[in-house]
N, CA and C of each residue as an Amber inpcrd file, in Angstrom:
protein
   492
 -21.1540000  37.0400000  -1.8950000 -22.2630000  37.9690000  -2.0510000
 -23.5490000  37.3480000  -1.5220000 -24.3880000  38.1930000  -0.9610000
 -25.6480000  37.6570000  -0.4540000 -26.7170000  37.6950000  -1.5460000
 -27.8410000  37.0720000  -1.2780000 -28.9070000  36.9690000  -2.2830000
 -29.5410000  38.3190000  -2.6010000 -29.3820000  39.3190000  -1.7370000
 -29.9240000  40.6480000  -2.0320000 -29.1920000  41.3200000  -3.1910000
 -27.9870000  40.8510000  -3.5150000 -27.2210000  41.4080000  -4.6250000
 -27.6670000  40.8470000  -5.9690000 -28.5240000  39.8390000  -5.9590000
 -28.9610000  39.1870000  -7.1810000 -30.0370000  40.0300000  -7.8640000
 -29.7210000  40.5550000  -9.0610000 -30.6840000  41.3690000  -9.8200000
 -31.5590000  40.4960000 -10.7080000 -30.9110000  39.6690000 -11.5010000
 -31.6220000  38.8440000 -12.4700000 -31.1560000  37.4070000 -12.3240000
 -32.1400000  36.5040000 -12.2520000 -31.8130000  35.0830000 -12.2010000
 -32.7170000  34.3440000 -13.1790000 -32.0750000  33.5900000 -14.0410000
 -32.7860000  32.7520000 -14.9990000 -32.5290000  31.3140000 -14.5810000
 -33.6240000  30.5790000 -14.3680000 -33.5110000  29.2100000 -13.8530000
 -34.0720000  28.2110000 -14.8470000 -33.2240000  27.3380000 -15.3430000
 -33.6370000  26.1870000 -16.1480000 -34.6490000  26.5700000 -17.2340000
 -34.3470000  27.6260000 -17.9660000 -35.2860000  28.1640000 -18.9450000
 -35.3390000  27.2940000 -20.2010000 -36.5500000  26.9330000 -20.5680000
 -36.8060000  26.1890000 -21.8060000 -37.8820000  26.9540000 -22.5610000
 -37.5610000  27.3640000 -23.8040000 -38.4220000  28.2630000 -24.5640000
 -38.6420000  27.7330000 -25.9690000 -39.8760000  27.9360000 -26.4540000
 -40.1710000  27.5490000 -27.8350000 -40.8890000  28.6870000 -28.5500000
 -40.8510000  28.5990000 -29.8710000 -41.6440000  29.4720000 -30.7370000
 -42.1610000  28.5920000 -31.8600000 -43.4520000  28.6630000 -32.0790000
 -44.1050000  27.8500000 -33.1190000 -43.6840000  26.3810000 -33.0260000
 -43.7240000  25.8300000 -31.8200000 -43.4090000  24.4250000 -31.5390000
 -41.9600000  24.0290000 -31.7910000 -41.0810000  25.0040000 -31.9620000
 -39.6460000  24.7300000 -32.0910000 -38.9570000  25.1670000 -30.8060000
 -38.3040000  24.2510000 -30.1370000 -37.5840000  24.5910000 -28.9070000
 -36.3040000  25.3260000 -29.2980000 -36.1470000  26.5170000 -28.7440000
 -35.0020000  27.3660000 -29.0790000 -33.9880000  27.3900000 -27.9320000
 -34.4730000  27.5050000 -26.7120000 -33.5890000  27.5330000 -25.5430000
 -33.8790000  26.3280000 -24.6680000 -32.8170000  25.7010000 -24.1480000
 -32.9750000  24.5380000 -23.2710000 -32.0380000  24.6710000 -22.0790000
 -32.6000000  24.5130000 -20.8920000 -31.8070000  24.4520000 -19.6560000
 -30.8880000  25.6580000 -19.4680000 -31.3910000  26.8420000 -19.7650000
 -30.5820000  28.0470000 -19.6400000 -30.6360000  28.5700000 -18.2120000
 -29.4650000  28.7960000 -17.6390000 -29.3250000  29.3620000 -16.2950000
 -28.4170000  30.5810000 -16.3760000 -28.7430000  31.6020000 -15.6120000
 -27.9350000  32.8120000 -15.5750000 -28.2000000  33.5340000 -14.2710000
 -27.1520000  34.0720000 -13.6660000 -27.2820000  34.9210000 -12.4880000
 -26.5050000  36.2050000 -12.7440000 -27.1770000  37.3270000 -12.5570000
 -26.5530000  38.6330000 -12.7080000 -26.7300000  39.3760000 -11.3930000
 -25.6060000  39.7420000 -10.7970000 -25.6280000  40.4620000  -9.5260000
 -25.3870000  41.9550000  -9.7580000 -25.7670000  42.7570000  -8.7790000
 -25.5460000  44.2040000  -8.8500000 -24.0750000  44.4740000  -9.1370000
 -23.8450000  45.3930000 -10.0800000 -22.4820000  45.7900000 -10.4080000
 -21.8010000  44.9170000 -11.4450000 -22.4060000  43.8100000 -11.8190000
 -21.8090000  42.9260000 -12.8190000 -22.2350000  43.3270000 -14.2240000
 -21.3670000  43.0300000 -15.1670000 -21.6650000  43.2090000 -16.5840000
 -21.5000000  41.8550000 -17.2450000 -22.4920000  41.4550000 -18.0260000
 -22.4420000  40.1750000 -18.7230000 -22.5810000  40.3980000 -20.2170000
 -21.8830000  39.6040000 -20.9980000 -22.0190000  39.6320000 -22.4540000
 -22.5620000  38.2750000 -22.8840000 -23.6420000  38.3030000 -23.6540000
 -24.2140000  37.0720000 -24.1940000 -23.6630000  36.9340000 -25.6110000
 -22.8910000  35.8980000 -25.8460000 -22.2360000  35.7200000 -27.1350000
 -22.5520000  34.3360000 -27.6950000 -22.5160000  34.2500000 -29.0000000
 -22.7260000  32.9670000 -29.6500000 -22.8740000  33.1440000 -31.1480000
 -22.8880000  32.0510000 -31.8320000 -23.0180000  32.0830000 -33.2860000
 -24.4380000  32.4780000 -33.6830000 -24.6070000  32.8190000 -34.9410000
 -25.9430000  33.1130000 -35.4530000 -26.8450000  31.9110000 -35.2020000
 -28.0550000  32.1860000 -34.7380000 -29.0160000  31.1170000 -34.5010000
 -28.8570000  30.3950000 -33.1770000 -27.9830000  30.8920000 -32.2990000
 -27.7560000  30.1970000 -31.0280000 -28.7420000  30.5950000 -29.9340000
 -29.5800000  31.6270000 -30.1940000 -30.6150000  31.9800000 -29.2280000
 -30.4030000  33.2730000 -28.4760000 -29.4190000  34.0760000 -28.8620000
 -29.1560000  35.3380000 -28.1560000 -30.3530000  36.2860000 -28.2290000
 -30.8560000  36.5030000 -29.4270000 -32.0100000  37.3970000 -29.5930000
 -33.2550000  36.8120000 -28.9570000 -33.4340000  35.5100000 -29.0990000
 -34.5730000  34.8460000 -28.4610000 -34.5310000  35.0780000 -26.9630000
 -33.3630000  34.8930000 -26.3680000 -33.2280000  35.0790000 -24.9250000
 -33.6240000  36.4940000 -24.5120000 -33.1070000  37.5050000 -25.2310000
 -33.4310000  38.8840000 -24.8570000 -34.9160000  39.1710000 -25.0320000
 -35.5090000  38.6310000 -26.0850000 -36.9460000  38.8480000 -26.3030000
 -37.7820000  38.1620000 -25.2280000 -37.3760000  36.9930000 -24.8010000
 -38.1110000  36.2760000 -23.7520000 -38.0350000  37.0470000 -22.4330000
 -36.8610000  37.5400000 -22.0930000 -36.7200000  38.3140000 -20.8560000
 -37.5890000  39.5730000 -20.9160000 -37.6740000  40.1940000 -22.1000000
 -38.4860000  41.4050000 -22.2560000 -39.9790000  41.0930000 -22.3530000
 -40.3350000  39.8190000 -22.5400000 -41.7500000  39.4360000 -22.5340000
 -42.4200000  39.3680000 -23.8910000 -41.6560000  39.1350000 -24.9430000
 -42.2420000  39.0520000 -26.2850000 -43.2890000  37.9340000 -26.3230000
 -44.5070000  38.2410000 -26.7760000 -45.6010000  37.2710000 -26.7000000
 -45.4990000  36.0880000 -27.6660000 -44.6080000  36.1480000 -28.6510000
 -44.5080000  35.0440000 -29.6200000 -43.8170000  33.8170000 -29.0250000
 -43.1210000  33.9920000 -27.9030000 -42.3500000  32.8960000 -27.3080000
 -43.1040000  32.2790000 -26.1450000 -42.9620000  30.9750000 -26.0130000
 -43.6030000  30.2470000 -24.9130000 -42.5400000  29.7120000 -23.9750000
 -42.6940000  30.0130000 -22.7040000 -41.7940000  29.4500000 -21.6930000
 -42.3760000  28.1080000 -21.2860000 -41.6660000  27.0460000 -21.6050000
 -42.1280000  25.6870000 -21.3150000 -41.7240000  25.2390000 -19.9230000
 -40.5560000  25.6750000 -19.4940000 -40.0400000  25.3350000 -18.1610000
 -39.1930000  26.4920000 -17.6690000 -39.0140000  26.5380000 -16.3670000
 -38.1070000  27.4960000 -15.7710000 -38.7770000  28.7820000 -15.3320000
 -37.9360000  29.7210000 -14.9350000 -38.4300000  30.9840000 -14.4010000
 -37.4060000  32.0750000 -14.6600000 -37.8820000  33.3030000 -14.6680000
 -37.0380000  34.4860000 -14.7600000 -37.3900000  35.3510000 -13.5630000
 -36.4000000  35.6030000 -12.7180000 -36.6100000  36.3890000 -11.5080000
 -35.8720000  37.7150000 -11.6150000 -36.5790000  38.7880000 -11.3350000
 -35.9870000  40.1140000 -11.2460000 -36.1240000  40.5420000  -9.7990000
 -35.0060000  40.8150000  -9.1670000 -35.0080000  41.1530000  -7.7310000
 -35.7820000  40.1130000  -6.9330000 -35.5690000  38.8500000  -7.2710000
 -36.1160000  37.6770000  -6.5880000 -37.6160000  37.4880000  -6.7700000
 -38.2340000  38.2130000  -7.7220000 -39.6580000  38.0420000  -8.0230000
 -39.8090000  37.5910000  -9.4710000 -40.6520000  36.6040000  -9.6920000
 -40.8740000  36.0970000 -11.0450000 -41.5190000  37.1690000 -11.9120000
 -41.0370000  37.2590000 -13.1570000 -41.6140000  38.2170000 -14.1010000
 -42.2770000  37.5240000 -15.2880000 -42.3290000  36.1910000 -15.2880000
 -42.8110000  35.5110000 -16.4950000 -44.2990000  35.7040000 -16.7480000
 -45.0400000  36.1300000 -15.7600000 -46.4780000  36.3330000 -15.9560000
 -46.8760000  37.8000000 -15.9860000 -45.9170000  38.6910000 -16.1990000
 -46.2730000  40.1080000 -16.3040000 -46.0030000  40.6000000 -17.7240000
 -46.7320000  41.6220000 -18.1200000 -46.6900000  42.1220000 -19.4930000
 -45.3530000  42.8030000 -19.8070000 -45.0410000  42.9040000 -21.1060000
 -43.8410000  43.6410000 -21.4990000 -43.8640000  45.0900000 -20.9950000
 -45.0330000  45.7130000 -20.9820000 -45.1330000  47.0940000 -20.4950000
 -44.7490000  47.1680000 -19.0160000 -45.2710000  46.2410000 -18.2230000
 -44.9130000  46.2280000 -16.7980000 -43.4240000  45.9640000 -16.6260000
 -42.8680000  45.0620000 -17.4280000 -41.4310000  44.7770000 -17.3500000
 -40.6200000  46.0290000 -17.6790000 -41.0960000  46.8130000 -18.6460000
 -40.3550000  48.0250000 -19.0100000 -40.3080000  49.0050000 -17.8370000
 -41.3870000  49.0970000 -17.0870000 -41.3920000  49.9790000 -15.9230000
 -40.4470000  49.4810000 -14.8370000 -40.1630000  48.1880000 -14.8550000
 -39.2180000  47.6240000 -13.8930000 -37.7750000  47.7270000 -14.3880000
 -37.6160000  48.2160000 -15.6340000 -36.2730000  48.4300000 -16.1750000
 -35.8490000  47.4350000 -17.2280000 -36.7410000  46.5640000 -17.6740000
 -36.4040000  45.5760000 -18.6990000 -37.1040000  45.9550000 -19.9990000
 -36.3210000  46.2330000 -21.0110000 -36.8780000  46.5610000 -22.3220000
 -35.7900000  46.3790000 -23.3640000 -36.2010000  46.3060000 -24.6050000
 -35.2540000  46.2020000 -25.7050000 -35.1370000  47.5460000 -26.3970000
 -33.9340000  47.8900000 -26.8020000 -33.6980000  49.1120000 -27.5610000
 -33.2380000  48.7120000 -28.9570000 -33.5070000  49.5650000 -29.9070000
 -33.0680000  49.2970000 -31.2710000 -31.5630000  49.4630000 -31.3810000
 -30.9340000  48.5790000 -32.1400000 -29.5040000  48.7150000 -32.3850000
 -29.2430000  49.9610000 -33.2310000 -30.1180000  50.2200000 -34.1810000
 -30.0210000  51.4070000 -35.0210000 -31.3350000  52.1740000 -34.8910000
 -31.4450000  53.0060000 -33.8580000 -32.7200000  53.6800000 -33.5850000
 -33.1040000  54.6660000 -34.6910000 -34.4000000  54.7620000 -34.9410000
 -34.8960000  55.6660000 -35.9660000 -34.9750000  57.0880000 -35.4290000
 -34.8870000  58.0480000 -36.3320000 -35.0370000  59.4510000 -35.9560000
 -36.5200000  59.7720000 -35.8130000 -36.8410000  60.6250000 -34.8540000
 -38.2230000  61.0520000 -34.6490000 -38.2600000  62.5730000 -34.7390000
 -38.4130000  63.0900000 -35.9540000 -38.4250000  64.5470000 -36.1280000
 -39.5670000  65.1910000 -35.3380000 -39.2760000  66.3400000 -34.7450000
 -40.3020000  67.0940000 -34.0330000 -40.4970000  66.6940000 -32.5850000
 -39.7800000  65.6620000 -32.1280000 -39.8850000  65.2340000 -30.7280000
 -38.5040000  65.3950000 -30.0890000 -38.3940000  66.3290000 -29.1740000
 -37.0950000  66.5640000 -28.5260000 -36.7910000  65.4440000 -27.5340000
 -35.4990000  65.2420000 -27.3120000 -35.0870000  64.2560000 -26.3100000
 -35.6560000  64.6150000 -24.9400000 -35.6920000  65.9080000 -24.6410000
 -36.2310000  66.3350000 -23.3450000 -37.6980000  65.9270000 -23.1930000
 -38.5040000  66.1890000 -24.2120000 -39.9170000  65.8090000 -24.1380000
 -40.0870000  64.2910000 -24.0610000 -39.3290000  63.5840000 -24.8870000
 -39.4150000  62.1270000 -24.9020000 -39.0520000  61.5450000 -23.5360000
 -37.9520000  62.0250000 -22.9770000 -37.5160000  61.5180000 -21.6750000
 -38.4890000  61.8890000 -20.5600000 -39.0340000  63.1090000 -20.6150000
 -39.9940000  63.5350000 -19.5850000 -41.2560000  62.6800000 -19.6310000
 -41.7640000  62.4430000 -20.8350000 -42.9630000  61.6030000 -20.9580000
 -42.6830000  60.1790000 -20.4900000 -41.4970000  59.6610000 -20.8020000
 -41.1120000  58.3230000 -20.3310000 -41.0110000  58.2940000 -18.8140000
 -40.3780000  59.3150000 -18.2580000 -40.2280000  59.4230000 -16.8080000
 -41.5950000  59.4790000 -16.1260000 -42.4770000  60.3090000 -16.6540000
 -43.8040000  60.4470000 -16.0430000 -44.6350000  59.1820000 -16.1980000
 -44.4380000  58.4550000 -17.2720000 -45.1290000  57.1740000 -17.4390000
 -44.7140000  56.2030000 -16.3330000 -43.4250000  56.2020000 -16.0300000
 -42.9350000  55.3430000 -14.9490000 -43.4390000  55.8390000 -13.5860000
 -43.4510000  57.1400000 -13.3960000 -43.9930000  57.7030000 -12.1570000
 -45.4400000  57.2480000 -11.9620000 -46.2290000  57.3440000 -13.0300000
 -47.6370000  56.9580000 -12.9770000 -47.7780000  55.4700000 -12.6480000
 -46.9390000  54.6420000 -13.2510000 -46.9830000  53.2010000 -13.0010000
 -46.7690000  52.8900000 -11.5210000 -45.8560000  53.6190000 -10.8860000
 -45.5470000  53.3950000  -9.4710000 -46.3720000  54.2830000  -8.5390000
 -47.4800000  54.8520000  -9.0670000 -48.3860000  55.6930000  -8.2840000
 -47.6700000  56.8570000  -7.6090000 -46.7410000  57.4550000  -8.3580000
 -46.0280000  58.6350000  -7.8750000 -46.4710000  59.8340000  -8.6950000
 -46.2600000  61.0010000  -8.1390000 -46.6780000  62.2250000  -8.8150000
 -45.8020000  62.5100000 -10.0330000 -46.4500000  62.8790000 -11.1350000
 -45.7290000  63.2660000 -12.3380000 -45.0990000  64.6360000 -12.1220000
 -44.0690000  64.9280000 -12.9180000 -43.3960000  66.2130000 -12.7920000
 -43.6690000  67.0770000 -14.0200000 -43.6630000  68.3930000 -13.8040000
 -43.8740000  69.3090000 -14.9170000 -42.5340000  69.5060000 -15.6430000
 -42.5490000  70.1570000 -16.8060000 -41.3130000  70.3250000 -17.5790000
 -40.1810000  71.0040000 -16.8140000 -40.4950000  71.9660000 -15.9780000
 -39.4450000  72.6720000 -15.2340000 -38.8110000  71.7470000 -14.1940000
 -39.6350000  71.0050000 -13.4600000 -39.1090000  70.0440000 -12.4740000
 -38.2650000  68.9870000 -13.1700000 -38.7610000  68.5150000 -14.3250000
 -38.0280000  67.4690000 -15.0350000 -36.6740000  67.9770000 -15.5140000
 -36.6170000  69.2010000 -15.9970000 -35.3490000  69.7510000 -16.4790000
 -34.2990000  69.7280000 -15.3750000 -34.7000000  70.0430000 -14.1620000
 -33.7590000  69.9880000 -13.0250000 -33.2950000  68.5440000 -12.7870000
 -34.2320000  67.5970000 -12.7970000 -33.8920000  66.1820000 -12.5700000
 -32.9340000  65.6800000 -13.6360000 -33.2920000  65.8990000 -14.9030000
 -32.4920000  65.3380000 -15.9910000 -31.1290000  66.0310000 -16.1000000
 -31.0690000  67.3240000 -15.8160000 -29.7890000  68.0350000 -15.8590000
 -28.8410000  67.4830000 -14.8020000 -29.3560000  67.2310000 -13.6040000
 -28.5340000  66.6320000 -12.5420000 -28.0260000  65.2540000 -12.9450000
 -28.8820000  64.4460000 -13.5590000 -28.4840000  63.0940000 -13.9760000
 -27.4380000  63.1560000 -15.0920000 -27.6000000  64.1110000 -16.0020000
 -26.6540000  64.2390000 -17.1050000 -25.2730000  64.6500000 -16.5870000
 -25.2340000  65.4640000 -15.5370000 -23.9520000  65.8370000 -14.9270000
 -23.2510000  64.6050000 -14.3590000 -24.0340000  63.7120000 -13.7620000
 -23.4490000  62.4970000 -13.1770000 -22.7140000  61.6450000 -14.2030000
 -23.2230000  61.6420000 -15.4370000 -22.6040000  60.8040000 -16.4850000
 -21.8140000  61.6380000 -17.4820000 -21.5640000  62.9070000 -17.1200000
 -20.7670000  63.8050000 -17.9530000 -21.3180000  63.9060000 -19.3710000
 -22.6160000  64.0900000 -19.4720000 -23.2820000  64.1930000 -20.7670000
 -23.7500000  65.6330000 -20.9800000 -23.5550000  66.1360000 -22.1700000
 -23.9020000  67.5190000 -22.4790000 -25.4110000  67.7300000 -22.4580000
 -25.8690000  68.7950000 -21.7900000 -27.3100000  69.0990000 -21.7980000
 -27.8170000  69.5110000 -23.1760000 -26.9240000  69.7720000 -24.1120000
 -27.3400000  70.1180000 -25.4730000 -28.1120000  68.9710000 -26.1350000
 -27.8780000  67.7340000 -25.7000000 -28.6210000  66.5890000 -26.2410000
 -30.1260000  66.7380000 -26.0170000 -30.5030000  67.4090000 -24.9550000
 -31.9270000  67.5450000 -24.6310000 -32.6940000  68.3290000 -25.6890000
 -32.0330000  69.2810000 -26.3290000 -32.7040000  70.1300000 -27.3140000
 -32.8140000  69.4680000 -28.6860000 -32.0310000  68.4360000 -28.9200000
 -32.0780000  67.7600000 -30.2100000 -33.2990000  66.8530000 -30.2770000
 -33.7430000  66.5870000 -31.4820000 -34.8470000  65.6380000 -31.6610000
 -34.3400000  64.2190000 -31.4410000 -35.2230000  63.3220000 -31.0700000
 -34.8570000  61.9520000 -30.7330000 -34.1000000  61.3170000 -31.8990000
 -32.8560000  60.9650000 -31.6380000 -31.9560000  60.2730000 -32.5660000
 -31.6430000  61.0450000 -33.8390000 -32.0070000  62.2980000 -33.9070000
 -31.7990000  63.0700000 -35.1280000 -30.3810000  63.6270000 -35.1830000
 -29.6990000  63.3270000 -36.2920000 -28.3740000  63.8690000 -36.5310000
 -27.2880000  63.3030000 -35.6400000 -27.5650000  62.2080000 -34.9500000
 -26.5510000  61.6180000 -34.0820000 -25.6160000  60.7170000 -34.8780000
 -24.3840000  60.6680000 -34.4500000 -23.4660000  59.6680000 -34.9790000
 -23.8600000  58.3310000 -34.3630000 -23.2910000  57.2510000 -34.8540000
 -23.5920000  55.9350000 -34.2860000 -23.2790000  55.8590000 -32.8050000
 -22.1480000  56.4300000 -32.3940000 -21.7690000  56.4240000 -30.9820000
 -22.7220000  57.2260000 -30.1310000 -23.1540000  58.3760000 -30.6480000
 -24.1090000  59.1970000 -29.9020000 -25.4450000  58.4840000 -29.7670000
 -25.8900000  57.7960000 -30.8240000 -27.1490000  57.0530000 -30.7420000
 -27.0530000  55.9980000 -29.6530000 -25.9150000  55.3160000 -29.5730000
 -25.7550000  54.2980000 -28.5410000 -25.7290000  54.9160000 -27.1560000
 -25.1170000  56.1020000 -27.0060000 -25.1190000  56.7750000 -25.7120000
 -26.5380000  57.1230000 -25.2890000 -27.3150000  57.6940000 -26.2010000
 -28.6870000  58.0720000 -25.8620000 -29.5200000  56.8390000 -25.5270000
 -29.3060000  55.7620000 -26.2590000 -30.0490000  54.5140000 -25.9990000
 -29.7190000  54.0350000 -24.5890000 -28.4510000  54.1520000 -24.1970000
 -28.0220000  53.6680000 -22.8990000 -28.6460000  54.4800000 -21.7730000
 -28.7850000  55.7780000 -21.9410000 -29.2480000  56.6360000 -20.8620000
 -30.7490000  56.7820000 -20.7920000 -31.4950000  56.2740000 -21.7690000
 -32.9520000  56.4500000 -21.7680000 -33.5870000  55.6400000 -20.7000000
């Protein structure tokens, strides 16, 4: 594979929180199309690693770098990282009564459009976009009318988290 296939690269990462070193000499390469599972015992640094990649301000990167599409992300905000596709989702997401999935997704989509200096879409345009995307993943458009995470089974919550 060539270097253009490299999505995420973590180089010699050393991280601390409150003067306690949590991660040492961590290296990882994730290429397009690959799936990786980060596994380990409690306290081994899995959550720390995900928070550091997402840009949590409580952690200090002492050494190393995190590259997304061959560009360092260690000096950009968590909000900017989210627009690039890096964010953390709740394992057990809370319900948000009164906010439909369609509205939530449209506002999220338009926030990303705005970040990349692209034109925002109105609700009708967005419905066409999201309906087409839902067909690609064989997801029922009925999810759009439900409130965010309301009344979902655990599996449905995970599906919605994955597609957001």
